[in-house]
LUMLOMAR-692292 format. One record per atom (N, C-alpha, C): x, y, z. Coordinates in steps of 0.001 Angstrom, whole numbers, padded with zeros to 6 digits, always signed. Layout:
BEGIN
XYZ ...
END
This chain:
BEGIN
-122406-098449+043571 -122089-099477+044564 -123363-100258+044899 -123348-101553+044622 -124509-102405+044899 -124190-103270+046115 -124909-103029+047194 -124644-103707+048465 -125815-104628+048801 -125505-105878+049119 -126505-106838+049590 -126288-107052+051083 -127360-106968+051856 -127282-107176+053305 -128135-108375+053676 -127520-109371+054300 -128237-110562+054750 -128762-110329+056162 -130067-110479+056344 -130713-110238+057632 -131237-111551+058212 -131152-111681+059526 -131590-112897+060199 -132525-112564+061346 -133603-113340+061463 -134543-113219+062560 -134148-114159+063695 -134164-113664+064915 -133868-114496+066082 -134962-114283+067127 -135165-115246+068027 -136162-115046+069084 -135796-113848+069950 -136813-113092+070317 -136603-111965+071221 -136165-112513+072573 -134987-112126+073026 -134414-112704+074243 -135123-112260+075513 -136016-111285+075412 -136784-110909+076604 -137970-111851+076803 -138261-112684+075793 -139359-113639+075893 -138906-114883+076660 -139863-115571+077272 -139559-116838+077936 -139523-117936+076873 -138390-118608+076768 -138207-119622+075727 -138591-120997+076250 -139333-121737+075446 -139677-123111+075754 -139273-123997+074588 -138895-125240+074894 -138467-126155+073854 -139663-126807+073175 -139519-127039+071862 -140544-127766+071127 -140503-129239+071519 -141539-129979+071163 -141650-131371+071592 -140498-132233+071098 -139945-131925+069930 -138835-132723+069399 -137522-132488+070114 -137408-131395+070856 -136205-131115+071615 -135051-130554+070818 -135283-130214+069533 -134191-129687+068707 -134428-128239+068279 -135468-127615+068807 -135753-126215+068472 -136602-125630+069591 -136668-124316+069625 -137559-123665+070575 -138977-123700+070011 -139952-123642+070880 -141348-123589+070462 -141615-122204+069882 -141850-122153+068575 -141953-120886+067875 -143376-120335+067788 -144355-121087+068279 -145748-120719+068030 -146100-119352+068595 -145666-119066+069809 -146056-117809+070444 -144867-116871+070660 -143727-117189+070051 -142543-116364+070242 -142573-115128+069347 -142012-114064+069852 -141785-112878+069036 -140370-112942+068498 -140215-112676+067202 -138893-112685+066589 -138493-111267+066202 -137206-110988+066333 -136676-109654+066045 -135434-109784+065167 -135033-108679+064587 -133821-108653+063776 -132594-108827+064658 -131690-109695+064247 -130418-109855+064941 -129701-108507+065025 -129245-108126+066212 -128700-106786+066421 -127469-106504+065561 -126642-107507+065296 -125464-107267+064462 -125853-107078+062994 -126936-107737+062554 -127428-107513+061197 -127989-106101+061059 -128557-105579+062136 -129015-104189+062130 -127829-103246+061943 -126692-103578+062558 -125469-102788+062353 -125009-102876+060903 -125091-104091+060317 -124691-104264+058913 -125580-103441+057989 -126878-103431+058271 -127798-102632+057453 -127462-101151+057558 -127190-100678+058763 -126866-099264+058929 -125594-098899+058168 -124582-099772+058223 -123341-099488+057494 -123602-099446+055989 -124456-100341+055497 -124788-100342+054072 -125475-099044+053670 -126391-098565+054488 -127084-097318+054187 -126134-096122+054226 -125174-096160+055149 -124167-095088+055204 -123289-095108+053947 -122926-096295+053483 -122130-096399+052250 -122920-095880+051054 -124192-096186+051017 -125052-095679+049934 -125080-094160+049946 -125192-093569+051126 -125270-092118+051228 -123953-091446+050852 -122832-092110+051133 -121530-091492+050863 -121013-091776+049459 -121368-092945+048908 -120796-093337+047620 -121844-093548+046542 -123135-093473+046889 -124177-093734+045909 -124408-095231+045742 -125366-095568+044912 -125646-096971+044652 -126971-097399+045239 -127103-098711+045478 -128355-099249+045988 -128100-100343+047007 -129064-100519+047895 -128964-101521+048959 -130106-102519+048800 -129757-103801+048754 -130740-104883+048716 -130657-105657+050023 -131789-105826+050703 -131824-106607+051933 -132461-107958+051630 -131898-109006+052230 -132340-110371+051962 -132575-111075+053291 -133730-111724+053413 -134046-112481+054622 -134747-113773+054231 -134579-114801+055052 -135307-116043+054833 -136742-115882+055331 -137600-116765+054860 -139009-116735+055241 -139158-117272+056660 -138730-116466+057617 -138768-116810+059031 -139793-115931+059739 -140205-116270+060953 -141228-115478+061651 -140877-113995+061714 -141854-113170+061403 -141742-111705+061468 -140727-111138+060481 -140370-111916+059451 -139398-111420+058472 -139951-110237+057692 -141261-110244+057390 -141840-109126+056637 -141656-107813+057376 -141862-107839+058679 -141712-106614+059474 -140292-106072+059365 -139315-106968+059432 -137920-106540+059319 -137626-105979+057935 -138144-106635+056893 -137880-106166+055533 -138554-104818+055267 -139785-104638+055729 -140451-103346+055565 -139710-102255+056341 -139214-102592+057527 -138453-101612+058307 -137187-101204+057560 -136513-102189+056937 -135301-101879+056172 -135620-100956+054999 -136745-101206+054322 -137152-100322+053223 -137452-098921+053748 -138092-098859+054906 -138408-097552+055491 -137144-096797+055874 -136095-097513+056224 -134838-096865+056587 -134082-096341+055370 -134371-096908+054184 -133683-096431+052993 -133186-097501+052055 -133414-098778+052362 -133028-099844+051428 -133856-099721+050158 -133289-100129+049025 -133954-099977+047730 -134750-101203+047322 -134364-102361+047828 -135007-103608+047413 -135022-104566+048585 -136131-105299+048745 -136255-106281+049817 -136640-107620+049213 -135886-108656+049561 -136104-109995+049007 -136309-110978+050150 -137367-111780+050038 -137616-112847+051012 -137417-114183+050312 -136494-114986+050859 -136182-116292+050273 -137157-117321+050836 -137932-117939+049968 -138963-118888+050385 -138633-120275+049837 -139269-121284+050443 -139110-122651+049961 -138099-123475+050722 -137594-122970+051847 -136574-123720+052592 -137161-124424+053813 -138478-124329+054014 -139096-125007+055142 -139031-124188+056411 -139513-124795+057485 -139569-124110+058765 -138477-124609+059701 -138259-123858+060768 -137302-124275+061775 -135956-123601+061620 -135084-123920+062567 -133771-123282+062652 -132869-123742+061513 -132139-122819+060921 -131178-123123+059860 -129768-122994+060408 -128955-124026+060200 -127564-123952+060637 -126809-122932+059791 -125650-122529+060278 -124834-121569+059542 -124426-122080+058175 -124130-123377+058066 -123728-123954+056778 -124867-123896+055765 -126063-124284+056199 -127206-124244+055278 -127528-122817+054886 -127497-121926+055860 -127807-120523+055585 -126802-119954+054582 -125520-120256+054771 -124495-119762+053855 -124673-120349+052456 -124982-121659+052383 -125172-122278+051081 -126340-121693+050319 -127456-121458+051012 -128638-120902+050363 -128412-119451+049950 -127723-118671+050795 -127405-117293+050423 -126457-117247+049228 -125493-118167+049200 -124575-118215+048059 -125326-118545+046779 -126339-119408+046877 -127159-119729+045713 -127898-118497+045206 -128424-117701+046144 -129087-116458+045744 -128103-115494+045097 -126922-115350+045689 -125933-114412+045156 -125470-114813+043761 -125542-116120+043453 -125132-116576+042132 -125963-115995+041010 -127159-115519+041336 -128039-114922+040329 -128257-113429+040575 -127417-112829+041402 -127584-111416+041747 -126378-110607+041290 -126601-109316+041066 -125516-108386+040732 -125187-107580+041978 -123928-107625+042406 -123556-106932+043638 -122060-106629+043623 -121669-105687+044472 -120261-105346+044668 -119783-105680+046070 -120725-105762+047019 -120360-105973+048414 -121509-106669+049126 -121160-107614+050003 -122153-108318+050817 -121816-108057+052285 -122800-107592+053043 -122611-107342+054470 -123516-108266+055267 -122971-108828+056340 -123753-109591+057304 -123348-109139+058700 -124166-109509+059685 -123741-109288+061053 -122625-110248+061412 -121781-109879+062353 -120632-110713+062701 -121069-112027+063327 -122204-112035+064039 -122727-113257+064633 -124182-113021+065021 -124818-114070+065544 -126204-113963+065973 -126357-114588+067349 -127330-114092+068100 -127484-114523+069484 -127973-115951+069623 -128516-116548+068558 -129035-117908+068695 -127994-118985+068425 -126797-118613+067998 -125730-119613+067868 -124370-119105+068340 -124105-117805+068173 -122868-117175+068660 -121604-117809+068095 -121705-118445+066904 -120486-119048+066354 -119718-118096+065441 -120367-117049+064928 -119669-116053+064130 -119062-116591+062855 -119676-117625+062272 -119079-118263+061104 -119719-117867+059777 -120869-117218+059791 -121564-116956+058532 -120736-116163+057533 -120060-115061+057909 -119283-114335+056899 -118226-115202+056221 -117511-116014+057002 -116478-116877+056419 -117092-117970+055559 -118160-118598+056044 -118815-119655+055285 -119404-119122+053985 -120029-117961+054047 -120620-117375+052850 -119540-116987+051851 -118448-116403+052343 -117356-116068+051442 -116797-117298+050751 -116629-118383+051511 -116092-119613+050936 -117047-120212+049915 -118346-120256+050228 -119318-120850+049318 -119497-120010+048059 -119399-118685+048190 -119577-117803+047036 -118271-117544+046287 -117154-118044+046816 -115860-117824+046171 -115399-116384+046246 -115682-115725+047383 -115343-114313+047540 -114413-114120+048727 -113538-113107+048681 -112745-112769+049874 -113664-112288+050977 -113252-112495+052226 -114105-112085+053337 -113252-111577+054489 -113840-110679+055258 -113230-110158+056483 -114346-110069+057515 -114071-110509+058729 -115090-110454+059768 -114644-109553+060915 -115548-109314+061848 -115361-108422+062994 -114910-107035+062493 -115633-106520+061511 -115307-105243+060878 -115979-104105+061648 -115207-103065+061933 -115735-101919+062678 -115708-100629+061866 -115137-100669+060654 -115145-099486+059790 -114931-099920+058351 -115650-099280+057424 -115540-099595+055995 -115403-098300+055215 -114401-098247+054328 -114243-097124+053404 -114040-097689+052007 -114773-097159+051035 -114657-097626+049661 -113552-096870+048935 -112771-097609+048168 -111660-097012+047419 -111605-097675+046050 -112498-097244+045154 -112556-097827+043823 -112919-099301+043878 -112068-100163+043286 -112372-101599+043277 -112020-102311+044575 -111611-101545+045576 -111247-102129+046869 -112020-101460+047999 -112031-102163+049137 -112603-101583+050355 -111529-101597+051426 -111352-100478+052107 -110458-100407+053254 -111280-100687+054501 -110881-101684+055256 -111670-102086+056421 -110790-102096+057663 -111436-101826+058780 -110784-101951+060081 -111375-103176+060760 -110511-104107+061143 -110936-105360+061758 -110447-105405+063198 -111379-105623+064127 -111006-105680+065534 -110464-107067+065866 -109272-107094+066454 -108634-108337+066853 -108684-108466+068376 -108074-109500+068909 -108076-109715+070343 -107378-108604+071106 -107837-108347+072314 -107214-107347+073159 -107446-105925+072721 -108446-105707+071836 -108743-104351+071384 -107859-103859+070256 -106953-104710+069751 -106106-104322+068620 -106947-104235+067349 -106689-103225+066526 -107426-103032+065278 -106465-103136+064109 -106797-103985+063135 -105981-104154+061938 -106602-103386+060785 -105790-102694+060006 -106248-101983+058819 -105924-102843+057604 -106929-103167+056805 -106745-104078+055679 -107436-103537+054439 -107017-104056+053273 -107694-103784+052016 -108191-105094+051443 -109404-105080+050893 -109975-106281+050317 -110516-105946+048935 -110253-106842+047980 -110722-106664+046609 -112223-106925+046539 -112959-106071+045850 -114392-106258+045659 -114671-107069+044404 -115736-107859+044407 -116745-108030+045459 -116208-108858+046625 -116777-108637+047800 -116302-109303+049009 -117448-109424+050000 -117212-110248+051034 -118169-110426+052127 -117543-109859+053392 -118286-108994+054078 -117792-108404+055325 -118761-108727+056467 -118213-109180+057584 -118999-109416+058783 -118898-108196+059685 -119978-107449+059816 -119961-106162+060518 -120234-106356+062004 -119336-105813+062818 -119569-105816+064262 -120287-104550+064708 -119879-103420+064152 -120535-102160+064505 -120462-101211+063322 -121535-100464+063101 -121575-099482+062028 -120935-098181+062485 -120744-097277+061562 -120109-095997+061898 -121008-095107+062752 -122308-095441+062801 -123236-094703+063647 -124331-095651+064112 -125092-095237+065105 -126159-096081+065641 -127240-096296+064584 -127850-097490+064561 -128936-097738+063603 -130035-096690+063705 -130497-096243+062565 -131485-095163+062529 -132874-095630+062946 -133666-094666+063365 -135011-094933+063866 -136023-094774+062731 -137061-095603+062754 -138145-095510+061779 -139445-095217+062524 -140129-094164+062123 -141406-093827+062758 -142489-094810+062319 -143524-094937+063132 -144627-095839+062808 -145329-095389+061527 -145486-094088+061348 -146152-093594+060136 -145361-093939+058881 -144033-093821+058957 -143196-094172+057805 -143263-095675+057532 -143244-096468+058594 -143330-097921+058420 -144651-098298+057755 -145745-097735+058215 -147053-098068+057649 -147158-097630+056193 -146553-096506+055875 -146547-096034+054486 -145850-097047+053580 -144696-097530+054027 -143952-098511+053241 -144709-099833+053175 -145291-100244+054292 -146022-101503+054334 -147210-101488+053375 -147938-100393+053333 -149087-100295+052446 -148670-100307+050980 -147482-099808+050701 -146996-099798+049318 -146506-101163+048874 -146253-102074+049840 -145736-103396+049489 -144284-103303+049057 -143874-104198+048193 -142514-104103+047662 -141585-105223+048051 -142065-106186+048853 -141217-107333+049186 -141293-108357+048063 -140150-108704+047492 -140093-109721+046440 -139857-111091+047076 -140525-112098+046566 -140309-113466+047033 -139527-114233+045975 -138447-114859+046418 -137599-115646+045524 -137572-117076+046028 -137982-118001+045188 -137969-119422+045541 -136531-119926+045500 -136135-120573+046566 -134775-121112+046626 -134835-122490+047259 -134135-123436+046679 -134204-124824+047120 -132874-125261+047718 -132969-126143+048703 -131762-126747+049263 -131173-127693+048228 -129861-127757+048182 -129198-128674+047253 -128449-129733+048034 -128223-130877+047367 -127612-132018+048044 -126169-131759+048444 -125511-130762+047808 -124097-130542+048106 -123884-129516+049209 -124948-129085+049879 -124782-128164+050989 -124247-128921+052194 -123029-128636+052636 -122460-129403+053748 -123039-128973+055083 -123356-129926+055913 -123732-129665+057295 -122766-130470+058154 -121734-129811+058647 -120691-130542+059349 -121103-130941+060755 -122225-130456+061219 -122717-130878+062517 -124242-130976+062450 -124801-131753+063347 -126247-131922+063414 -126693-131673+064840 -127692-130844+065004 -128219-130539+066323 -129032-131735+066797 -128601-132363+067884 -129272-133557+068384 -130310-133250+069445 -129995-132334+070355 -130943-132079+071436 -130603-130760+072121 -131629-130025+072502 -131479-128833+073320 -131959-129145+074734 -131340-128495+075707 -131736-128698+077095 -131881-127344+077771 -132876-127189+078630 -132962-125947+079416 -131839-125915+080435 -131437-124741+080899 -130354-124662+081893 -130729-125411+083167 -129748-126105+083738 -129966-126806+085006 -130035-125807+086149 -130883-126114+087109 -130939-125317+088329 -129917-125880+089301 -128816-125182+089451 -127702-125725+090225 -127689-125251+091674 -128453-124271+092016 -128403-123749+093383 -129429-122661+093574 -129209-121821+094531 -130139-120750+094802 -129376-119538+095321 -130055-118404+095269 -129455-117177+095781 -129910-116957+097214 -129005-116510+098030 -129325-116219+099420 -129036-114751+099691 -130032-114045+100135 -129872-112630+100458 -129425-112502+101912 -128310-111883+102119 -127755-111734+103457 -128224-110424+104080 -128696-110505+105298 -129163-109320+106009 -128414-109185+107330 -128520-108025+107924 -127854-107779+109196 -126887-106635+109101 -126110-106469+110146 -125105-105411+110165 -123950-105798+109254 -123112-104862+108867 -121949-105206+108047 -121093-106297+108670 -120919-106265+109976 -120105-107289+110629 -120771-108657+110538 -122089-108705+110722 -122811-109978+110633 -122779-110541+109217 -122944-109670+108233 -122897-110122+106844 -121494-110633+106501 -120465-109935+106955 -119089-110353+106696 -118813-111708+107322 -119294-111922+108538 -119092-113200+109207 -119792-114327+108449 -121007-114046+107940 -121741-115070+107187 -121013-115414+105894 -120464-114426+105217 -119697-114670+103991 -118465-115520+104305 -117791-115200+105402 -116610-115976+105796 -116984-117426+106077 -118133-117649+106739 -118581-119010+107009 -118849-119785+105724 -119476-119132+104740 -119752-119780+103460 -118466-120166+102739 -117485-119258+102777 -116217-119545+102113 -115514-120721+102785 -115511-120743+104139 -114879-121840+104852 -115601-123167+104610 -116957-123111+104534 -117733-124350+104367 -117472-125004+103012 -117052-124242+102043 -116772-124779+100712 -115306-125146+100543 -114529-125036+101634 -113133-125434+101601 -112235-124511+100806 -112675-123274+100602 -111877-122327+099819 -110758-121703+100645 -110917-121676+101962 -109864-121179+102834 -109766-122111+104038 -108621-122110+104663 -108449-122949+105847 -109077-122278+107062 -109648-123068+107922 -110282-122539+109133 -109224-121990+110069 
END
């Protein structure tokens, strides 16, 4: 079983984000970037499949900030091959461009299954698995919470609205958008990470944008959140606080006096 896992770097959400001068991206100069949490789930599921069914896991990431750290960590966890896609320039990549470039890479790769995270915190559109499946000409299933291999097919559990879970079969090769792995992502010690880092092993693959990559939308401008009000801490006895809350509700016309 040959599994490819697409990994994405996103800004660490605990950092204070500032906009770049052009207004279409965050200022990346001093930001820390981390692996998208859903892609970490996809990697863990791939490693579990390798352990249960054999085969190899290839992790793929674009040449984005701190990508080497993520790729070395994946190797330390048990991935067999790490590939960094270079030549696409700097800055944020839309889901369409990312899917097109990944499909171009897959066109020259041998694989049975492609796993991605169901979505990423920097766009929350959850479209990459579907877009990648369409561009690569492969069946796809997203919001996957369980994967079992059955010869040339995979049995998957897909979470639907209201907590309903659908059981489906998909012909391999296929693209799956993983929401959660069968177990929590494994931990890598610093000593193991340094051992892998010193050994190297990240392959760089040149990949170019093509004119037929569709971008159905264009990011025009980002804006910081507006400051719409303030928080007021209420003090006093329970009766005094209750009276103040009632006054606020009446002042906003939510109840009749």
